[in-house]
C-alpha positions in Angstrom: 84.6 106.8 96.3 85.4 104.1 99.1 87.8 106.4 101.8 91.0 104.9 103.8 91.6 106.0 106.9 95.4 106.1 108.9 95.6 106.9 112.1 98.7 107.7 114.1 99.3 108.3 118.1 100.5 111.2 119.0 101.7 113.5 121.3 101.3 117.7 121.8 104.1 119.4 123.0 102.5 119.6 126.8 102.4 115.7 126.5 99.2 114.5 126.3 98.3 112.1 124.0 96.3 111.9 120.8 95.8 110.4 117.6 96.1 112.3 114.1 94.0 110.7 111.6 93.9 111.2 107.5 91.6 110.3 105.1 91.8 109.5 101.3 90.9 107.7 98.3 91.3 104.0 98.7 92.4 103.7 95.4 95.4 105.7 96.3 96.2 103.7 99.5 96.0 100.5 97.3 98.8 102.1 95.0 100.8 103.4 97.3 104.2 101.1 99.1 103.9 100.2 102.4 106.5 100.7 105.4 107.9 97.5 105.8 107.2 95.5 108.9 104.0 97.4 109.3 101.8 97.2 105.8 101.2 100.7 106.6 101.3 103.7 104.2 103.6 106.2 106.1 102.3 109.6 107.8 104.0 111.8 104.9 101.8 110.1 102.1 98.5 110.0 104.2 99.0 113.4 105.0 99.9 114.4 101.2 96.7 112.6 100.2 94.3 114.2 102.5 95.7 117.5 101.0 95.3 116.5 97.6 92.2 115.2 97.8 89.2 116.5 97.5 87.5 114.6 99.6 90.5 114.4 102.2 89.8 114.8 105.8 92.2 115.2 108.6 91.3 115.5 112.4 93.0 114.7 115.6 90.6 112.9 118.4 91.5 112.3 122.1 93.3 109.6 123.8 91.5 107.6 126.4 94.6 105.1 127.2 94.8 104.6 131.2 97.2 107.6 131.6 95.6 110.1 129.6 92.2 109.6 131.5 94.2 109.5 134.8 95.9 112.7 133.4 92.7 114.1 132.9 90.8 113.0 136.2 93.6 114.5 138.0 93.2 118.2 136.5 89.4 118.0 137.1 90.1 117.6 140.6 92.1 119.9 141.3 90.6 122.6 139.5 87.2 121.8 141.3 
């Protein structure tokens, strides 16, 4: 079974960026209406598919943008 991955940029309660990623069957994504202007399925649909699919996944990955990298390095130097 081929899988589709949908990644959404988010910010947690501490202001740190991360990516919320959902995995679900490709055929489900192909049959789902896309959001206007983005060509992607909605995050609500991705979340639902990742929950109800036997092979669905959800995970978070850290953001490595310039702002996040500077914040992380500043916190690291302050702790040393």
